[in-house]
C-alpha positions as CSV (number, residue, x, y, z in Angstrom):
1,M,-123.2,-260.2,-125.0
2,N,-121.8,-257.3,-126.2
3,P,-122.0,-254.4,-123.6
4,A,-124.4,-251.8,-124.2
5,P,-124.4,-248.1,-123.0
6,P,-125.6,-248.0,-119.4
7,P,-129.7,-247.3,-118.8
8,A,-130.7,-244.2,-117.1
9,L,-132.8,-243.3,-114.2
10,P,-135.1,-240.6,-115.0
11,R,-133.3,-237.1,-116.3
12,H,-134.2,-234.3,-113.9
13,N,-134.1,-231.0,-114.8
14,G,-131.4,-232.2,-116.9
15,H,-129.2,-234.5,-114.7
16,Q,-129.0,-237.7,-115.1
17,S,-129.2,-240.1,-112.4
18,P,-126.2,-242.1,-111.2
19,A,-127.7,-245.2,-111.2
20,I,-126.5,-247.9,-113.5
21,I,-128.1,-251.3,-114.9
22,P,-126.0,-252.8,-116.8
23,I,-128.7,-254.8,-119.1
24,L,-129.3,-255.4,-122.5
25,P,-132.2,-253.0,-123.3
26,V,-135.1,-253.9,-125.3
27,T,-138.7,-252.4,-126.1
28,P,-140.9,-252.9,-123.4
29,S,-144.2,-254.6,-124.1
30,T,-146.3,-252.0,-122.6
31,S,-147.8,-249.0,-123.8
32,G,-148.0,-247.1,-120.8
33,F,-147.7,-246.9,-117.2
34,T,-147.7,-244.9,-114.1
35,F,-145.2,-244.9,-111.6
36,H,-145.2,-242.4,-108.1
37,T,-146.4,-239.3,-110.0
38,V,-144.9,-240.0,-113.5
39,T,-146.9,-241.3,-116.4
40,W,-144.6,-243.3,-118.7
41,Q,-144.5,-244.4,-122.2
42,A,-143.3,-247.8,-123.8
43,D,-140.3,-245.0,-125.7
44,G,-139.1,-243.8,-122.1
45,F,-140.5,-240.9,-121.5
46,G,-142.2,-239.8,-118.7
47,F,-144.5,-236.8,-117.5
48,D,-145.6,-235.5,-114.3
49,A,-148.8,-233.8,-114.2
50,T,-148.1,-232.3,-110.7
51,T,-144.9,-230.7,-111.3
52,G,-144.9,-230.2,-115.2
53,E,-141.5,-231.7,-115.4
54,F,-140.4,-234.4,-118.4
55,F,-138.2,-237.5,-117.6
56,T,-136.9,-240.1,-119.8
57,A,-135.9,-243.7,-118.5
58,S,-134.4,-246.6,-120.2
59,P,-136.5,-250.1,-121.2
60,T,-134.5,-251.7,-118.1
61,A,-135.6,-248.9,-116.0
62,L,-138.9,-248.9,-117.3
63,L,-139.6,-252.5,-116.6
64,V,-138.6,-252.2,-113.7
65,M,-140.8,-249.2,-112.9
66,Q,-143.7,-250.7,-114.2
67,S,-143.1,-254.2,-112.3
68,L,-143.0,-251.9,-109.3
69,S,-146.3,-250.3,-110.1
70,E,-148.1,-253.6,-110.5
71,K,-146.9,-255.0,-107.2
72,L,-144.5,-257.4,-108.5
73,N,-142.0,-258.6,-105.5
74,R,-138.1,-258.7,-106.0
75,Q,-138.2,-262.4,-107.1
76,Q,-140.8,-261.5,-109.8
77,I,-139.0,-258.7,-111.1
78,L,-135.7,-260.7,-111.7
79,D,-137.8,-263.4,-113.3
80,R,-139.0,-260.5,-115.8
81,I,-135.5,-259.3,-116.8
82,T,-134.0,-262.1,-117.0
83,A,-136.6,-263.4,-119.2
84,T,-136.6,-260.0,-121.5
85,F,-133.1,-259.4,-121.3
86,E,-129.8,-261.4,-121.8
87,V,-128.1,-261.2,-118.3
88,A,-126.9,-263.7,-115.8
89,R,-129.6,-263.7,-112.8
90,S,-126.7,-262.7,-110.0
91,T,-125.8,-259.9,-111.9
92,A,-129.3,-258.8,-112.6
93,E,-130.2,-258.8,-109.1
94,R,-127.3,-257.2,-108.3
95,D,-128.2,-254.6,-110.5
96,L,-131.9,-254.2,-109.1
97,E,-130.9,-253.8,-105.6
98,S,-128.6,-250.8,-106.8
99,F,-131.5,-249.1,-108.8
100,L,-134.0,-250.3,-105.9
101,A,-131.7,-248.3,-103.2
102,E,-131.2,-245.4,-106.0
103,L,-135.3,-245.0,-106.3
104,A,-135.7,-245.2,-102.8
105,H,-132.8,-242.3,-102.5
106,L,-134.9,-240.1,-104.7
107,G,-138.2,-240.8,-102.7
108,L,-139.8,-242.6,-105.4
109,T,-140.1,-246.0,-103.6
110,S,-140.4,-247.0,-99.8
111,E,-138.4,-250.0,-100.8
112,H,-134.9,-251.3,-99.6
């Protein structure tokens, strides 16, 4: 597995969130979905119609947020990550927990 640049959480006012999920990115299979108040496109761009802000996210972050918007549990999300990305389940689990904690810290989910 070749290391890839770490995926990122949405950019907010030009500042990137510090959360890192070191998983090889691939293109998500969705054309778009809504997570929290942001509508996300498969290319990683999101728009919050309530604030007028634009965001970017990595394919991995998109997969996790889409899974959360579909009400999948942690095990189902891990299954989806390991089926989509070339990553050990233990690594995916650690990174998912970190990402969920960051989303909770940002007030984007009540999980964790």
